[in-house]
C-alpha positions in Angstrom: 101.8 108.1 178.3 99.7 111.4 176.8 101.2 110.6 173.4 100.4 106.8 173.6 96.8 107.7 174.5 96.6 110.1 171.5 97.8 107.5 169.1 95.3 104.9 170.5 92.3 107.5 170.0 93.1 107.7 166.3 90.9 105.8 163.8 92.3 102.6 163.1 92.3 103.3 159.5 94.1 106.4 159.8 96.7 104.8 162.0 97.4 102.2 159.2 97.7 104.9 156.6 100.0 106.8 158.9 102.4 103.6 159.5 105.9 103.9 158.2 106.3 102.6 154.9 102.7 103.0 153.9 101.6 105.4 151.2 98.8 107.7 151.9 98.2 108.3 148.2 97.1 105.6 145.8 99.4 104.8 143.0 96.6 103.8 140.6 92.8 104.1 141.0 90.7 101.3 141.7 89.4 99.6 138.5 85.8 100.1 138.0 83.4 97.0 136.9 82.4 97.3 133.2 78.9 98.3 132.8 76.7 95.8 130.8 74.3 97.4 128.3 72.2 94.4 128.8 71.8 91.8 131.2 73.3 88.4 130.5 69.7 86.8 130.4 68.4 89.4 128.1 71.7 88.7 125.7 70.6 85.2 125.6 67.1 85.9 124.8 68.0 88.0 122.1 70.6 85.8 120.6 68.3 84.4 117.7 67.4 87.9 116.9 71.1 89.0 116.3 71.5 85.7 114.4 68.8 86.5 112.2 70.3 90.1 111.4 73.5 88.6 110.7 72.5 85.6 108.6 69.8 87.4 106.5 69.7 88.4 103.0 71.2 91.7 102.1 68.4 92.2 99.4 65.0 91.0 100.9 66.3 91.2 104.7 64.7 87.7 105.5 66.3 84.5 106.4 67.0 82.3 103.1 65.1 79.3 102.9 67.1 77.3 100.4 70.6 78.0 98.9 72.6 81.0 100.2 75.1 82.8 97.8 77.9 85.3 98.8 79.8 88.0 96.7 83.8 88.2 97.0 83.3 90.5 100.0 81.1 87.8 102.0 77.8 89.5 101.7 74.9 87.1 101.6 72.1 86.7 99.0 69.1 84.2 98.9 68.8 82.3 95.7 65.6 84.0 94.8 67.1 87.4 95.3 70.5 86.7 93.6 68.8 85.5 90.3 66.6 88.3 90.5 69.7 90.7 90.5 71.1 88.9 87.7 67.8 89.0 85.6 67.4 92.7 86.5 70.9 93.4 85.3 70.1 91.4 81.9 67.4 93.4 81.1 68.8 96.8 82.0 72.1 95.8 79.8 74.2 96.6 83.2 76.9 94.5 85.0 75.3 92.9 88.1 76.6 94.2 91.3 76.1 93.2 95.1 73.7 95.7 96.7 75.8 96.2 99.7 79.5 96.8 98.2 79.0 97.1 94.5 81.4 94.6 93.7 80.7 92.5 90.7 78.6 89.3 91.1 77.8 86.5 88.7 77.2 82.8 88.9 81.0 82.1 88.3 82.1 84.8 90.8 79.7 84.0 93.6 79.8 80.9 95.6 77.3 79.2 98.1 77.9 79.4 101.9 77.2 75.9 103.0 78.3 76.8 106.6 75.7 79.6 106.7 72.9 77.4 105.1 73.6 74.8 108.0 73.6 77.5 110.6 70.1 78.9 109.3 68.7 75.6 109.1 69.3 75.1 112.8 67.7 78.3 113.8 64.3 77.9 115.3 61.0 79.1 113.3 57.5 79.1 114.4 55.0 76.7 112.6 52.5 78.8 110.8 49.7 76.6 112.3 50.5 75.9 115.9 53.2 78.5 116.6 55.4 75.9 118.0 59.2 76.7 117.2 61.2 74.0 115.5 64.8 74.0 113.9 64.0 75.0 110.4 65.1 71.9 108.8 62.4 70.1 110.6 59.7 72.6 110.1 58.4 71.6 106.5 58.1 67.9 107.7 56.3 69.1 110.9 53.8 71.3 108.9 53.0 68.7 106.2 52.8 65.6 108.7 53.2 66.2 112.2 51.2 69.2 113.4 47.9 68.5 114.9 46.6 72.1 113.8 47.5 71.5 110.2 44.7 72.1 107.7 43.2 69.0 106.3 40.3 68.1 104.3 37.9 65.3 104.6 38.7 62.1 102.7 35.5 62.1 101.0 36.2 65.7 99.3 36.0 63.6 95.9 32.6 63.1 96.2 31.7 66.8 97.4 32.6 67.3 101.0 34.0 70.7 101.3 35.1 70.4 105.3 38.5 71.8 106.0 39.9 72.1 109.5 42.7 71.1 111.9 43.9 67.8 111.7 43.0 66.8 115.3 39.4 67.1 114.4 39.7 65.2 111.2 38.8 61.7 112.8 35.6 63.2 114.6 34.5 64.8 111.3 34.8 61.8 109.0 33.1 59.6 111.7 30.0 62.1 111.4 30.3 62.9 107.6 27.2 62.5 105.9 28.4 62.3 102.3 29.1 58.6 102.3 25.5 57.9 103.2 24.2 60.1 99.9 22.7 58.6 96.9 24.8 58.4 93.8 22.9 61.1 92.0 23.6 63.4 94.8 27.4 63.2 94.5 27.4 62.9 90.8 27.6 66.5 90.2 30.8 66.9 92.5 32.5 64.1 90.5 31.7 65.8 87.2 33.2 69.1 88.5 36.3 67.1 89.6 36.5 65.5 86.3 36.2 68.6 84.4 39.6 70.0 86.0 41.5 67.0 85.0 39.9 66.7 81.5 42.2 69.7 80.1 45.4 68.0 81.4 44.3 64.8 79.9 43.5 66.2 76.5 47.1 67.8 76.2 48.7 64.4 77.0 46.3 62.8 74.4 47.1 65.4 72.0 51.1 64.7 72.5 50.7 61.0 72.1 48.8 61.4 68.8 51.3 63.9 67.6 54.3 61.5 68.2 52.7 58.9 65.8 53.1 61.3 63.0 55.4 60.4 60.2 57.4 63.8 60.0 58.6 64.7 63.5 61.8 66.9 64.1 63.2 68.0 67.3 66.3 70.4 68.0 68.4 71.4 70.9 68.7 75.1 70.7 70.1 78.0 72.3 68.4 81.4 72.7 71.2 83.9 72.7 70.5 87.4 74.0 70.5 90.7 71.9 69.7 94.4 72.2 67.5 96.3 69.7 68.9 99.5 68.1 66.2 101.7 69.7 66.9 104.9 71.9 65.7 102.5 74.7 67.2 99.2 73.9 65.2 96.2 74.5 66.4 92.7 75.3 65.4 89.9 73.0 66.6 86.4 72.2 67.4 84.5 69.0 68.5 81.2 68.1 70.9 80.3 64.9 69.3 79.0 62.0 68.4 75.4 62.0 67.0 72.9 59.4 63.8 71.0 59.7 61.6 69.3 57.0 64.0 70.8 54.5 63.3 74.3 55.5 65.2 77.0 57.5 63.8 78.2 60.7 64.6 80.5 63.6 63.1 81.1 67.0 62.8 84.4 68.5 61.8 85.2 72.0 61.0 88.5 74.1 60.5 89.4 77.8 57.2 90.9 78.7 56.8 92.0 75.0 53.3 93.9 76.1 55.4 96.3 78.3 58.0 99.0 77.7 60.2 98.6 80.5 60.1 94.7 81.8 62.5 95.7 84.5 60.0 97.7 86.4 57.9 94.8 87.2 57.9 91.5 89.4 55.5 89.5 87.1 57.5 88.4 84.1 57.4 86.2 81.2 59.1 85.2 78.0 57.1 84.7 74.8 58.4 83.0 71.7 57.7 82.8 68.1 58.8 80.3 65.1 60.0 82.1 62.2 60.2 80.4 58.7 63.3 81.8 56.8 63.0 79.7 53.8 60.8 80.5 50.7 57.7 78.1 50.1 55.0 77.8 47.5 52.4 76.1 49.2 51.0 76.2 52.6 52.7 74.4 55.6 50.7 73.2 58.6 53.1 72.9 61.6 52.4 71.9 65.4 55.2 72.8 67.6 56.0 72.6 71.5 58.9 74.0 73.6 60.4 72.0 76.4 63.7 72.6 78.6 66.7 71.4 76.8 69.7 69.8 78.2 71.6 71.4 81.2 68.3 73.5 81.9 66.6 73.2 85.4 63.8 75.6 84.0 60.4 74.2 84.8 58.3 74.2 81.5 55.0 72.7 81.1 54.2 70.9 77.8 51.9 72.9 75.5 51.3 72.5 71.9 50.8 75.3 69.5 49.5 75.3 66.1 50.3 77.5 63.1 50.1 77.6 59.4 52.7 79.0 57.4 51.9 80.6 53.8 54.2 82.6 51.6 52.8 85.7 53.1 52.8 84.5 56.7 56.1 83.3 57.7 56.1 84.2 61.5 53.9 82.6 64.2 52.2 84.6 66.8 54.2 85.4 69.9 53.3 82.5 72.5 54.3 82.5 76.2 56.7 79.9 77.2 54.5 78.0 79.7 56.7 78.6 82.8 55.4 77.8 86.4 55.8 81.3 87.8 58.1 84.5 87.5 60.8 83.0 89.5 61.5 80.5 86.6 61.6 83.4 84.3 64.4 85.0 86.5 66.2 81.8 86.5 66.2 81.6 82.7 67.1 85.3 82.6 69.9 84.9 84.8 71.6 82.5 82.6 73.8 83.5 79.5 71.9 81.6 77.2 68.4 79.6 77.2 68.8 75.9 76.4 65.5 74.5 74.9 64.4 71.6 73.0 61.8 72.1 70.1 59.6 69.5 68.9 58.0 70.3 65.6 55.1 68.0 63.7 54.4 68.5 60.2 50.6 67.8 60.1 49.7 65.8 57.0 47.4 67.0 54.5 
């Protein structure tokens, strides 16, 4: 009985461990629950930031807005940075490489990543007016047409009203705007200022229409091919093959940032061209000419007419800037192996 009492006084857990067939030592330690570095709720909140880091451009570290290119190893580059890398390599006479893995890149080797483009278009972005977050593919339309905080101007701006404000205040302003009730003499100055800005564009178009009525007109689709100078620090220049116009031989030359020693050190770039007469002439030759983007070229060139009188002593026109919209268009041209242009020449009658 004493033995039974002593056993019953033992702790039930100890009794279970001391029972026959039960091991007092644990064969394997109890598995611990893995410790999460961040709570699940916090991971969901930071998912957008993590995707931004994964899908961003490797050059500018920003989410691409339009086309997205990738190298052979999958590193992403936005269209602007991709063309800028190709343009820099053209100026430096180097092989363009991926900034991450240094593999060779070119328009033929790199391809667009459509899956990443669609994923980026679905990511939310904040409206620059109302800070509302929308998918990126809807953001542009929202800022142009749907946002109540977007900046608009009064419909009477053509007669001098300078009001600009959020769109939801536009109706109240136009209802109380004083410009419709002004006298004609009061709004005449505003109309003249507005017409002055349009007069220059109209003058260029009228001049082109007048030139198209000339008897002697010639146009050529040309290719500007890249070459290097023989200087210690070589410079990039472009030149076309000889072509015939008005029974004379001509050449078009072009230079990048001809007023700077090293164009690769600046972001603002432009291309200047000149028309060179290769034939010998005995009398003066007055010419007007304009450059447009040629076939298979997506460069945005604004029409502009230049004039020069070629003489036996002066056979090269001054360098004139190709009227591109911005430096991004210049990089787009430099990224190509050749520059396709259409040159229209008008011989001025005496």
